[in-house]
MMTF fields as JSON, N, C-alpha, C and O atoms, coordinates in Angstrom:
{
  "mmtfVersion": "1.0.0",
  "mmtfProducer": "UNKNOWN",
  "numBonds": 355,
  "numAtoms": 356,
  "numGroups": 89,
  "numChains": 1,
  "numModels": 1,
  "chainsPerModel": [1],
  "groupsPerChain": [89],
  "chainIdList": ["A"],
  "bondAtomList": [4, 2, 8, 6, 12, 10, 16, 14, 20, 18, 24, 22, 28, 26, 32, 30, 36, 34, 40, 38, 44, 42, 48, 46, 52, 50, 56, 54, 60, 58, 64, 62, 68, 66, 72, 70, 76, 74, 80, 78, 84, 82, 88, 86, 92, 90, 96, 94, 100, 98, 104, 102, 108, 106, 112, 110, 116, 114, 120, 118, 124, 122, 128, 126, 132, 130, 136, 134, 140, 138, 144, 142, 148, 146, 152, 150, 156, 154, 160, 158, 164, 162, 168, 166, 172, 170, 176, 174, 180, 178, 184, 182, 188, 186, 192, 190, 196, 194, 200, 198, 204, 202, 208, 206, 212, 210, 216, 214, 220, 218, 224, 222, 228, 226, 232, 230, 236, 234, 240, 238, 244, 242, 248, 246, 252, 250, 256, 254, 260, 258, 264, 262, 268, 266, 272, 270, 276, 274, 280, 278, 284, 282, 288, 286, 292, 290, 296, 294, 300, 298, 304, 302, 308, 306, 312, 310, 316, 314, 320, 318, 324, 322, 328, 326, 332, 330, 336, 334, 340, 338, 344, 342, 348, 346, 352, 350],
  "bondOrderList": [1, 1, 1, 1, 1, 1, 1, 1, 1, 1, 1, 1, 1, 1, 1, 1, 1, 1, 1, 1, 1, 1, 1, 1, 1, 1, 1, 1, 1, 1, 1, 1, 1, 1, 1, 1, 1, 1, 1, 1, 1, 1, 1, 1, 1, 1, 1, 1, 1, 1, 1, 1, 1, 1, 1, 1, 1, 1, 1, 1, 1, 1, 1, 1, 1, 1, 1, 1, 1, 1, 1, 1, 1, 1, 1, 1, 1, 1, 1, 1, 1, 1, 1, 1, 1, 1, 1, 1],
  "groupList": [{"groupName": "MET", "atomNameList": ["N", "CA", "C", "O"], "elementList": ["N", "C", "C", "O"], "formalChargeList": [0, 0, 0, 0], "bondAtomList": [1, 0, 2, 1, 3, 2], "bondOrderList": [1, 1, 2], "singleLetterCode": "M", "chemCompType": "L-PEPTIDE LINKING"}, {"groupName": "ALA", "atomNameList": ["N", "CA", "C", "O"], "elementList": ["N", "C", "C", "O"], "formalChargeList": [0, 0, 0, 0], "bondAtomList": [1, 0, 2, 1, 3, 2], "bondOrderList": [1, 1, 2], "singleLetterCode": "A", "chemCompType": "L-PEPTIDE LINKING"}, {"groupName": "LEU", "atomNameList": ["N", "CA", "C", "O"], "elementList": ["N", "C", "C", "O"], "formalChargeList": [0, 0, 0, 0], "bondAtomList": [1, 0, 2, 1, 3, 2], "bondOrderList": [1, 1, 2], "singleLetterCode": "L", "chemCompType": "L-PEPTIDE LINKING"}, {"groupName": "SER", "atomNameList": ["N", "CA", "C", "O"], "elementList": ["N", "C", "C", "O"], "formalChargeList": [0, 0, 0, 0], "bondAtomList": [1, 0, 2, 1, 3, 2], "bondOrderList": [1, 1, 2], "singleLetterCode": "S", "chemCompType": "L-PEPTIDE LINKING"}, {"groupName": "THR", "atomNameList": ["N", "CA", "C", "O"], "elementList": ["N", "C", "C", "O"], "formalChargeList": [0, 0, 0, 0], "bondAtomList": [1, 0, 2, 1, 3, 2], "bondOrderList": [1, 1, 2], "singleLetterCode": "T", "chemCompType": "L-PEPTIDE LINKING"}, {"groupName": "GLU", "atomNameList": ["N", "CA", "C", "O"], "elementList": ["N", "C", "C", "O"], "formalChargeList": [0, 0, 0, 0], "bondAtomList": [1, 0, 2, 1, 3, 2], "bondOrderList": [1, 1, 2], "singleLetterCode": "E", "chemCompType": "L-PEPTIDE LINKING"}, {"groupName": "LYS", "atomNameList": ["N", "CA", "C", "O"], "elementList": ["N", "C", "C", "O"], "formalChargeList": [0, 0, 0, 0], "bondAtomList": [1, 0, 2, 1, 3, 2], "bondOrderList": [1, 1, 2], "singleLetterCode": "K", "chemCompType": "L-PEPTIDE LINKING"}, {"groupName": "ILE", "atomNameList": ["N", "CA", "C", "O"], "elementList": ["N", "C", "C", "O"], "formalChargeList": [0, 0, 0, 0], "bondAtomList": [1, 0, 2, 1, 3, 2], "bondOrderList": [1, 1, 2], "singleLetterCode": "I", "chemCompType": "L-PEPTIDE LINKING"}, {"groupName": "PHE", "atomNameList": ["N", "CA", "C", "O"], "elementList": ["N", "C", "C", "O"], "formalChargeList": [0, 0, 0, 0], "bondAtomList": [1, 0, 2, 1, 3, 2], "bondOrderList": [1, 1, 2], "singleLetterCode": "F", "chemCompType": "L-PEPTIDE LINKING"}, {"groupName": "TYR", "atomNameList": ["N", "CA", "C", "O"], "elementList": ["N", "C", "C", "O"], "formalChargeList": [0, 0, 0, 0], "bondAtomList": [1, 0, 2, 1, 3, 2], "bondOrderList": [1, 1, 2], "singleLetterCode": "Y", "chemCompType": "L-PEPTIDE LINKING"}, {"groupName": "GLY", "atomNameList": ["N", "CA", "C", "O"], "elementList": ["N", "C", "C", "O"], "formalChargeList": [0, 0, 0, 0], "bondAtomList": [1, 0, 2, 1, 3, 2], "bondOrderList": [1, 1, 2], "singleLetterCode": "G", "chemCompType": "PEPTIDE LINKING"}, {"groupName": "ASP", "atomNameList": ["N", "CA", "C", "O"], "elementList": ["N", "C", "C", "O"], "formalChargeList": [0, 0, 0, 0], "bondAtomList": [1, 0, 2, 1, 3, 2], "bondOrderList": [1, 1, 2], "singleLetterCode": "D", "chemCompType": "L-PEPTIDE LINKING"}, {"groupName": "ASN", "atomNameList": ["N", "CA", "C", "O"], "elementList": ["N", "C", "C", "O"], "formalChargeList": [0, 0, 0, 0], "bondAtomList": [1, 0, 2, 1, 3, 2], "bondOrderList": [1, 1, 2], "singleLetterCode": "N", "chemCompType": "L-PEPTIDE LINKING"}, {"groupName": "GLN", "atomNameList": ["N", "CA", "C", "O"], "elementList": ["N", "C", "C", "O"], "formalChargeList": [0, 0, 0, 0], "bondAtomList": [1, 0, 2, 1, 3, 2], "bondOrderList": [1, 1, 2], "singleLetterCode": "Q", "chemCompType": "L-PEPTIDE LINKING"}, {"groupName": "ARG", "atomNameList": ["N", "CA", "C", "O"], "elementList": ["N", "C", "C", "O"], "formalChargeList": [0, 0, 0, 0], "bondAtomList": [1, 0, 2, 1, 3, 2], "bondOrderList": [1, 1, 2], "singleLetterCode": "R", "chemCompType": "L-PEPTIDE LINKING"}, {"groupName": "HIS", "atomNameList": ["N", "CA", "C", "O"], "elementList": ["N", "C", "C", "O"], "formalChargeList": [0, 0, 0, 0], "bondAtomList": [1, 0, 2, 1, 3, 2], "bondOrderList": [1, 1, 2], "singleLetterCode": "H", "chemCompType": "L-PEPTIDE LINKING"}, {"groupName": "VAL", "atomNameList": ["N", "CA", "C", "O"], "elementList": ["N", "C", "C", "O"], "formalChargeList": [0, 0, 0, 0], "bondAtomList": [1, 0, 2, 1, 3, 2], "bondOrderList": [1, 1, 2], "singleLetterCode": "V", "chemCompType": "L-PEPTIDE LINKING"}],
  "groupTypeList": [0, 1, 2, 3, 4, 5, 4, 6, 6, 5, 7, 8, 6, 6, 9, 10, 6, 3, 5, 1, 11, 4, 10, 12, 3, 5, 1, 13, 7, 1, 0, 8, 3, 4, 14, 7, 3, 1, 2, 4, 13, 15, 2, 6, 1, 12, 6, 6, 11, 8, 3, 4, 13, 4, 1, 2, 7, 13, 2, 16, 3, 6, 14, 6, 14, 2, 2, 6, 9, 2, 0, 15, 16, 11, 7, 12, 14, 9, 14, 6, 16, 7, 1, 1, 2, 10, 2, 14, 6],
  "groupIdList": [1, 2, 3, 4, 5, 6, 7, 8, 9, 10, 11, 12, 13, 14, 15, 16, 17, 18, 19, 20, 21, 22, 23, 24, 25, 26, 27, 28, 29, 30, 31, 32, 33, 34, 35, 36, 37, 38, 39, 40, 41, 42, 43, 44, 45, 46, 47, 48, 49, 50, 51, 52, 53, 54, 55, 56, 57, 58, 59, 60, 61, 62, 63, 64, 65, 66, 67, 68, 69, 70, 71, 72, 73, 74, 75, 76, 77, 78, 79, 80, 81, 82, 83, 84, 85, 86, 87, 88, 89],
  "secStructList": [7, 7, 7, 7, 2, 2, 2, 2, 2, 2, 2, 2, 2, 2, 2, 1, 1, 1, 6, 6, 7, 7, 7, 7, 2, 2, 2, 2, 2, 2, 2, 2, 2, 2, 2, 2, 2, 2, 2, 2, 2, 2, 2, 2, 2, 7, 6, 6, 7, 2, 2, 2, 2, 2, 2, 2, 2, 2, 2, 2, 2, 2, 2, 2, 2, 2, 2, 2, 2, 2, 2, 2, 2, 7, 2, 2, 2, 2, 2, 2, 2, 2, 2, 2, 2, 6, 7, 7, 7],
  "xCoordList": [81.957, 83.303, 84.199, 85.038, 83.985, 84.721, 86.155, 86.392, 87.11, 88.474, 88.577, 87.841, 89.467, 89.747, 90.471, 91.009, 90.437, 91.04, 92.564, 93.203, 93.118, 94.582, 95.016, 96.01, 94.239, 94.55, 94.565, 95.473, 93.469, 93.362, 94.529, 95.062, 94.917, 96.052, 97.381, 98.177, 97.562, 98.8, 98.79, 99.817, 97.586, 97.533, 97.797, 98.599, 97.145, 97.323, 98.788, 99.346, 99.376, 100.739, 101.699, 102.661, 101.441, 102.304, 102.188, 103.197, 100.904, 100.711, 100.42, 100.558, 99.979, 99.716, 100.954, 102.041, 100.77, 101.823, 101.946, 103.036, 100.725, 100.716, 99.555, 98.781, 99.371, 98.158, 96.894, 95.873, 96.893, 95.716, 95.435, 94.47, 96.273, 96.116, 95.179, 95.641, 93.917, 92.902, 92.425, 91.783, 92.738, 92.298, 93.181, 92.776, 94.386, 95.394, 94.826, 94.232, 95.033, 94.515, 95.13, 94.431, 96.48, 97.162, 96.654, 96.429, 96.473, 95.973, 94.63, 94.344, 93.73, 92.339, 92.349, 91.555, 93.207, 93.269, 93.792, 93.329, 94.721, 95.287, 94.228, 94.116, 93.45, 92.363, 91.28, 90.767, 90.966, 89.932, 90.443, 89.673, 91.73, 92.295, 92.308, 92.105, 92.53, 92.472, 91.119, 90.935, 90.131, 88.727, 88.282, 87.542, 88.693, 88.294, 88.84, 88.137, 90.047, 90.59, 89.891, 89.744, 89.438, 88.757, 87.285, 86.787, 86.658, 85.335, 85.361, 84.459, 86.491, 86.644, 86.782, 86.18, 87.558, 87.702, 86.302, 85.951, 85.592, 84.247, 83.334, 82.587, 83.402, 82.441, 82.857, 82.028, 84.121, 84.539, 83.851, 83.499, 83.683, 83.038, 81.499, 80.809, 80.97, 79.532, 79.068, 78.89, 78.899, 78.551, 77.26, 77.117, 76.302, 75.015, 74.761, 73.616, 75.8, 75.772, 75.685, 76.72, 74.575, 74.483, 74.675, 75.126, 74.387, 74.655, 76.165, 76.606, 76.966, 78.329, 78.89, 79.869, 78.261, 78.678, 78.469, 79.316, 77.351, 77.044, 78.058, 78.576, 78.319, 79.355, 80.695, 81.375, 81.071, 82.38, 82.471, 83.469, 81.38, 81.319, 81.395, 81.99, 80.808, 80.911, 82.35, 82.923, 82.916, 84.343, 85.306, 86.196, 85.157, 85.997, 85.837, 86.803, 84.563, 84.302, 84.889, 85.392, 84.843, 85.443, 86.991, 87.627, 87.538, 88.992, 89.424, 90.448, 88.618, 88.875, 88.808, 89.638, 87.823, 87.699, 88.89, 89.42, 89.306, 90.476, 91.702, 92.465, 91.922, 93.056, 93.099, 94.136, 91.881, 91.825, 92.165, 92.835, 91.669, 91.982, 93.48, 94.093, 94.045, 95.478, 96.33, 97.362, 95.89, 96.62, 96.618, 97.617, 95.477, 95.398, 96.164, 96.707, 96.211, 96.846, 98.311, 99.035, 98.796, 100.262, 100.534, 100.247, 101.112, 101.356, 102.376, 102.296, 103.347, 104.397, 103.799, 104.143, 102.915, 102.249, 101.396, 101.333, 100.733, 99.927, 100.744, 100.31, 101.922, 102.742, 103.284, 103.397, 103.606, 104.146, 103.11, 103.457, 101.853, 100.769, 100.517, 100.362, 100.47, 100.236, 101.307, 101.008, 102.592, 103.683, 103.642, 103.923, 103.286, 103.312, 102.173, 102.356, 101.055, 99.884, 99.838, 99.106, 100.57, 100.54, 99.249, 98.765, 98.685, 97.354, 97.448, 96.589, 98.504, 98.7, 100.004, 100.883, 100.114, 101.317, 102.408, 103.496],
  "yCoordList": [96.577, 96.258, 96.548, 95.734, 97.756, 98.128, 98.546, 99.081, 98.297, 98.732, 100.153, 100.659, 100.853, 102.293, 102.384, 101.416, 103.619, 103.855, 103.723, 103.275, 104.126, 104.075, 102.588, 102.203, 101.751, 100.35, 99.683, 98.934, 100.018, 99.459, 99.876, 99.07, 101.113, 101.635, 100.88, 100.523, 100.674, 99.942, 98.493, 97.977, 97.819, 96.454, 96.47, 95.674, 97.34, 97.323, 97.703, 97.23, 98.555, 98.942, 97.805, 97.604, 97.02, 95.977, 94.746, 94.148, 94.357, 93.176, 93.335, 92.406, 94.653, 94.891, 95.573, 95.59, 96.101, 96.789, 98.199, 98.77, 98.847, 100.168, 100.36, 99.423, 101.538, 101.799, 101.701, 101.308, 102.028, 102.075, 100.718, 100.609, 99.699, 98.433, 97.581, 96.73, 97.808, 97.097, 95.788, 94.983, 95.565, 94.351, 93.203, 92.085, 93.397, 92.342, 91.209, 91.502, 89.995, 88.851, 88.813, 88.636, 88.989, 88.924, 90.002, 89.733, 91.225, 92.315, 92.062, 92.389, 91.456, 91.196, 90.098, 90.148, 89.08, 87.982, 88.578, 88.194, 89.481, 90.098, 90.92, 90.915, 91.627, 92.497, 91.565, 91.844, 90.518, 89.678, 89.004, 88.819, 88.641, 88.042, 88.968, 88.533, 90.258, 91.281, 91.438, 91.533, 91.474, 91.626, 90.371, 90.491, 89.185, 87.914, 87.932, 87.527, 88.383, 88.353, 89.332, 89.078, 90.486, 91.499, 90.979, 91.187, 90.342, 89.787, 88.643, 88.485, 87.805, 86.73, 87.265, 86.703, 88.335, 88.898, 89.492, 89.402, 90.045, 90.643, 89.493, 89.639, 88.352, 87.256, 86.55, 85.929, 86.644, 86.057, 86.773, 86.164, 88.113, 88.914, 88.949, 89.169, 88.716, 88.847, 87.513, 87.471, 86.511, 85.2, 85.139, 84.286, 85.972, 85.881, 86.809, 87.01, 87.365, 88.375, 87.551, 87.361, 87.075, 86.11, 86.848, 86.213, 88.093, 88.805, 88.847, 88.631, 89.125, 89.142, 87.719, 87.564, 86.736, 85.401, 85.012, 84.365, 85.414, 85.247, 85.924, 85.344, 87.19, 87.963, 87.271, 87.172, 86.797, 86.069, 84.83, 84.591, 84.089, 82.886, 83.263, 82.538, 84.351, 84.757, 85.212, 84.871, 85.966, 86.386, 85.271, 85.289, 84.288, 83.062, 82.35, 81.864, 82.311, 81.722, 82.502, 81.908, 83.788, 84.67, 84.478, 84.445, 84.354, 84.248, 82.834, 82.677, 81.868, 80.474, 80.406, 79.751, 81.084, 81.097, 81.816, 81.378, 82.932, 83.708, 82.832, 82.747, 82.18, 81.303, 80.154, 79.814, 79.6, 78.558, 79.03, 78.328, 80.281, 80.858, 81.063, 80.711, 81.637, 81.945, 80.693, 80.701, 79.603, 78.374, 77.82, 77.268, 77.969, 77.442, 78.341, 77.821, 79.644, 80.567, 80.538, 80.371, 80.712, 80.806, 80.26, 80.892, 79.036, 78.366, 79.13, 79.116, 79.805, 80.51, 81.714, 81.924, 82.483, 83.576, 83.042, 83.655, 81.919, 81.291, 80.909, 81.114, 80.355, 79.934, 81.164, 81.157, 82.189, 83.408, 84.075, 84.554, 84.116, 84.715, 83.855, 84.392, 82.56, 81.688, 81.87, 81.889, 82.006, 82.213, 83.528, 83.644, 84.54, 85.889, 86.098, 86.809, 85.498, 85.671, 84.64, 84.812, 83.586, 82.523, 81.733, 81.331, 81.507, 80.79, 79.3, 78.675, 78.717, 77.298, 76.955, 77.802, 75.725, 75.255, 74.908, 74.495],
  "zCoordList": [88.025, 88.202, 86.981, 86.593, 86.384, 85.252, 85.62, 86.703, 84.704, 84.915, 84.623, 83.776, 85.287, 85.012, 83.649, 83.112, 83.146, 81.833, 81.881, 80.929, 83.017, 83.209, 83.26, 82.644, 84.019, 84.08, 82.681, 82.32, 81.905, 80.575, 79.7, 78.939, 79.807, 78.99, 79.362, 78.493, 80.612, 81.046, 80.546, 80.106, 80.619, 80.137, 78.583, 78.094, 77.848, 76.377, 76.027, 75.037, 76.857, 76.5, 76.786, 76.044, 77.906, 78.257, 77.352, 76.977, 76.99, 76.236, 74.742, 73.946, 74.381, 73.003, 72.343, 72.92, 71.192, 70.488, 70.938, 70.915, 71.396, 71.89, 72.749, 72.945, 73.289, 74.131, 73.351, 73.914, 72.109, 71.302, 70.593, 69.836, 70.839, 70.187, 71.067, 71.826, 70.962, 71.901, 71.283, 71.958, 69.986, 69.336, 69.471, 69.152, 69.932, 70.034, 71.005, 72.043, 70.627, 71.375, 72.789, 73.786, 72.835, 74.056, 75.008, 76.188, 74.501, 75.338, 75.86, 77.011, 75.02, 75.49, 76.489, 77.429, 76.362, 77.347, 78.658, 79.732, 78.587, 79.826, 80.5, 81.726, 79.714, 80.324, 80.95, 82.033, 80.282, 80.847, 82.144, 83.086, 82.188, 83.421, 84.499, 85.632, 84.305, 85.3, 85.803, 87.017, 84.953, 85.367, 86.111, 87.087, 85.701, 86.324, 87.773, 88.699, 87.963, 89.316, 90.205, 91.401, 89.649, 90.437, 90.766, 91.872, 89.826, 90.112, 91.119, 91.941, 91.019, 91.969, 93.396, 94.311, 93.614, 94.893, 95.365, 96.541, 94.481, 94.868, 95.331, 96.299, 94.629, 94.93, 96.227, 96.893, 96.576, 97.863, 99.056, 100.066, 98.871, 99.908, 99.824, 100.819, 98.556, 98.359, 97.64, 96.423, 98.414, 97.891, 97.167, 96.291, 97.455, 96.86, 95.707, 95.302, 95.185, 94.043, 92.751, 92.113, 92.347, 91.177, 89.882, 88.929, 89.747, 88.493, 88.238, 87.109, 89.285, 89.123, 88.824, 88.094, 89.39, 89.118, 87.654, 87.038, 87.129, 85.722, 84.817, 83.863, 85.163, 84.397, 84.421, 83.399, 85.578, 85.779, 84.83, 84.149, 84.844, 83.95, 82.426, 81.629, 82.078, 80.657, 80.381, 79.346, 81.291, 81.013, 80.911, 80.06, 81.762, 81.694, 80.33, 79.742, 79.85, 78.564, 77.42, 76.467, 77.481, 76.451, 76.41, 75.356, 77.65, 77.677, 77.155, 76.489, 77.485, 77.041, 75.458, 74.827, 74.868, 73.372, 72.74, 71.72, 73.362, 72.835, 72.933, 71.97, 74.054, 74.247, 73.174, 72.604, 72.964, 72.021, 70.599, 69.842, 70.244, 68.975, 68.841, 67.833, 69.877, 69.818, 69.688, 69.015, 70.342, 70.296, 68.884, 68.423, 68.188, 66.835, 65.817, 64.842, 66.028, 65.135, 65.261, 64.28, 66.557, 66.809, 68.189, 69.206, 68.195, 69.443, 70.295, 71.523, 69.632, 70.405, 71.195, 72.358, 70.556, 71.241, 72.357, 73.422, 72.156, 73.178, 74.381, 75.514, 74.161, 75.288, 76.046, 77.272, 75.298, 75.853, 76.752, 77.832, 76.334, 77.151, 78.367, 79.464, 78.224, 79.347, 80.437, 81.631, 79.972, 80.871, 81.55, 82.743, 80.779, 81.32, 82.36, 83.348, 82.133, 83.043, 84.109, 85.085, 83.985, 84.988, 84.993, 86.051, 83.802, 83.81, 83.965, 84.586, 83.395, 83.473, 84.167, 84.328, 84.567, 85.281, 84.292, 84.692]
}
């Protein structure tokens, strides 16, 4: 369930500083969120796909760690990402 190159470039362009800015925390969180939603849709159709379920849990954990890091480093950037992706209420 890999994302296409064009999709990644769009995400990095929108949330990062440029298309090549792949290390930006906001861009990585956005990419993880896109992959999480795709894997969730896949698991709705294929309930017994346990390897995808494991990958989904790992992605959620990675996103959670990045969000925690971003919250400690810069709370304003954290709030901006949360609002843009609609992760929290």
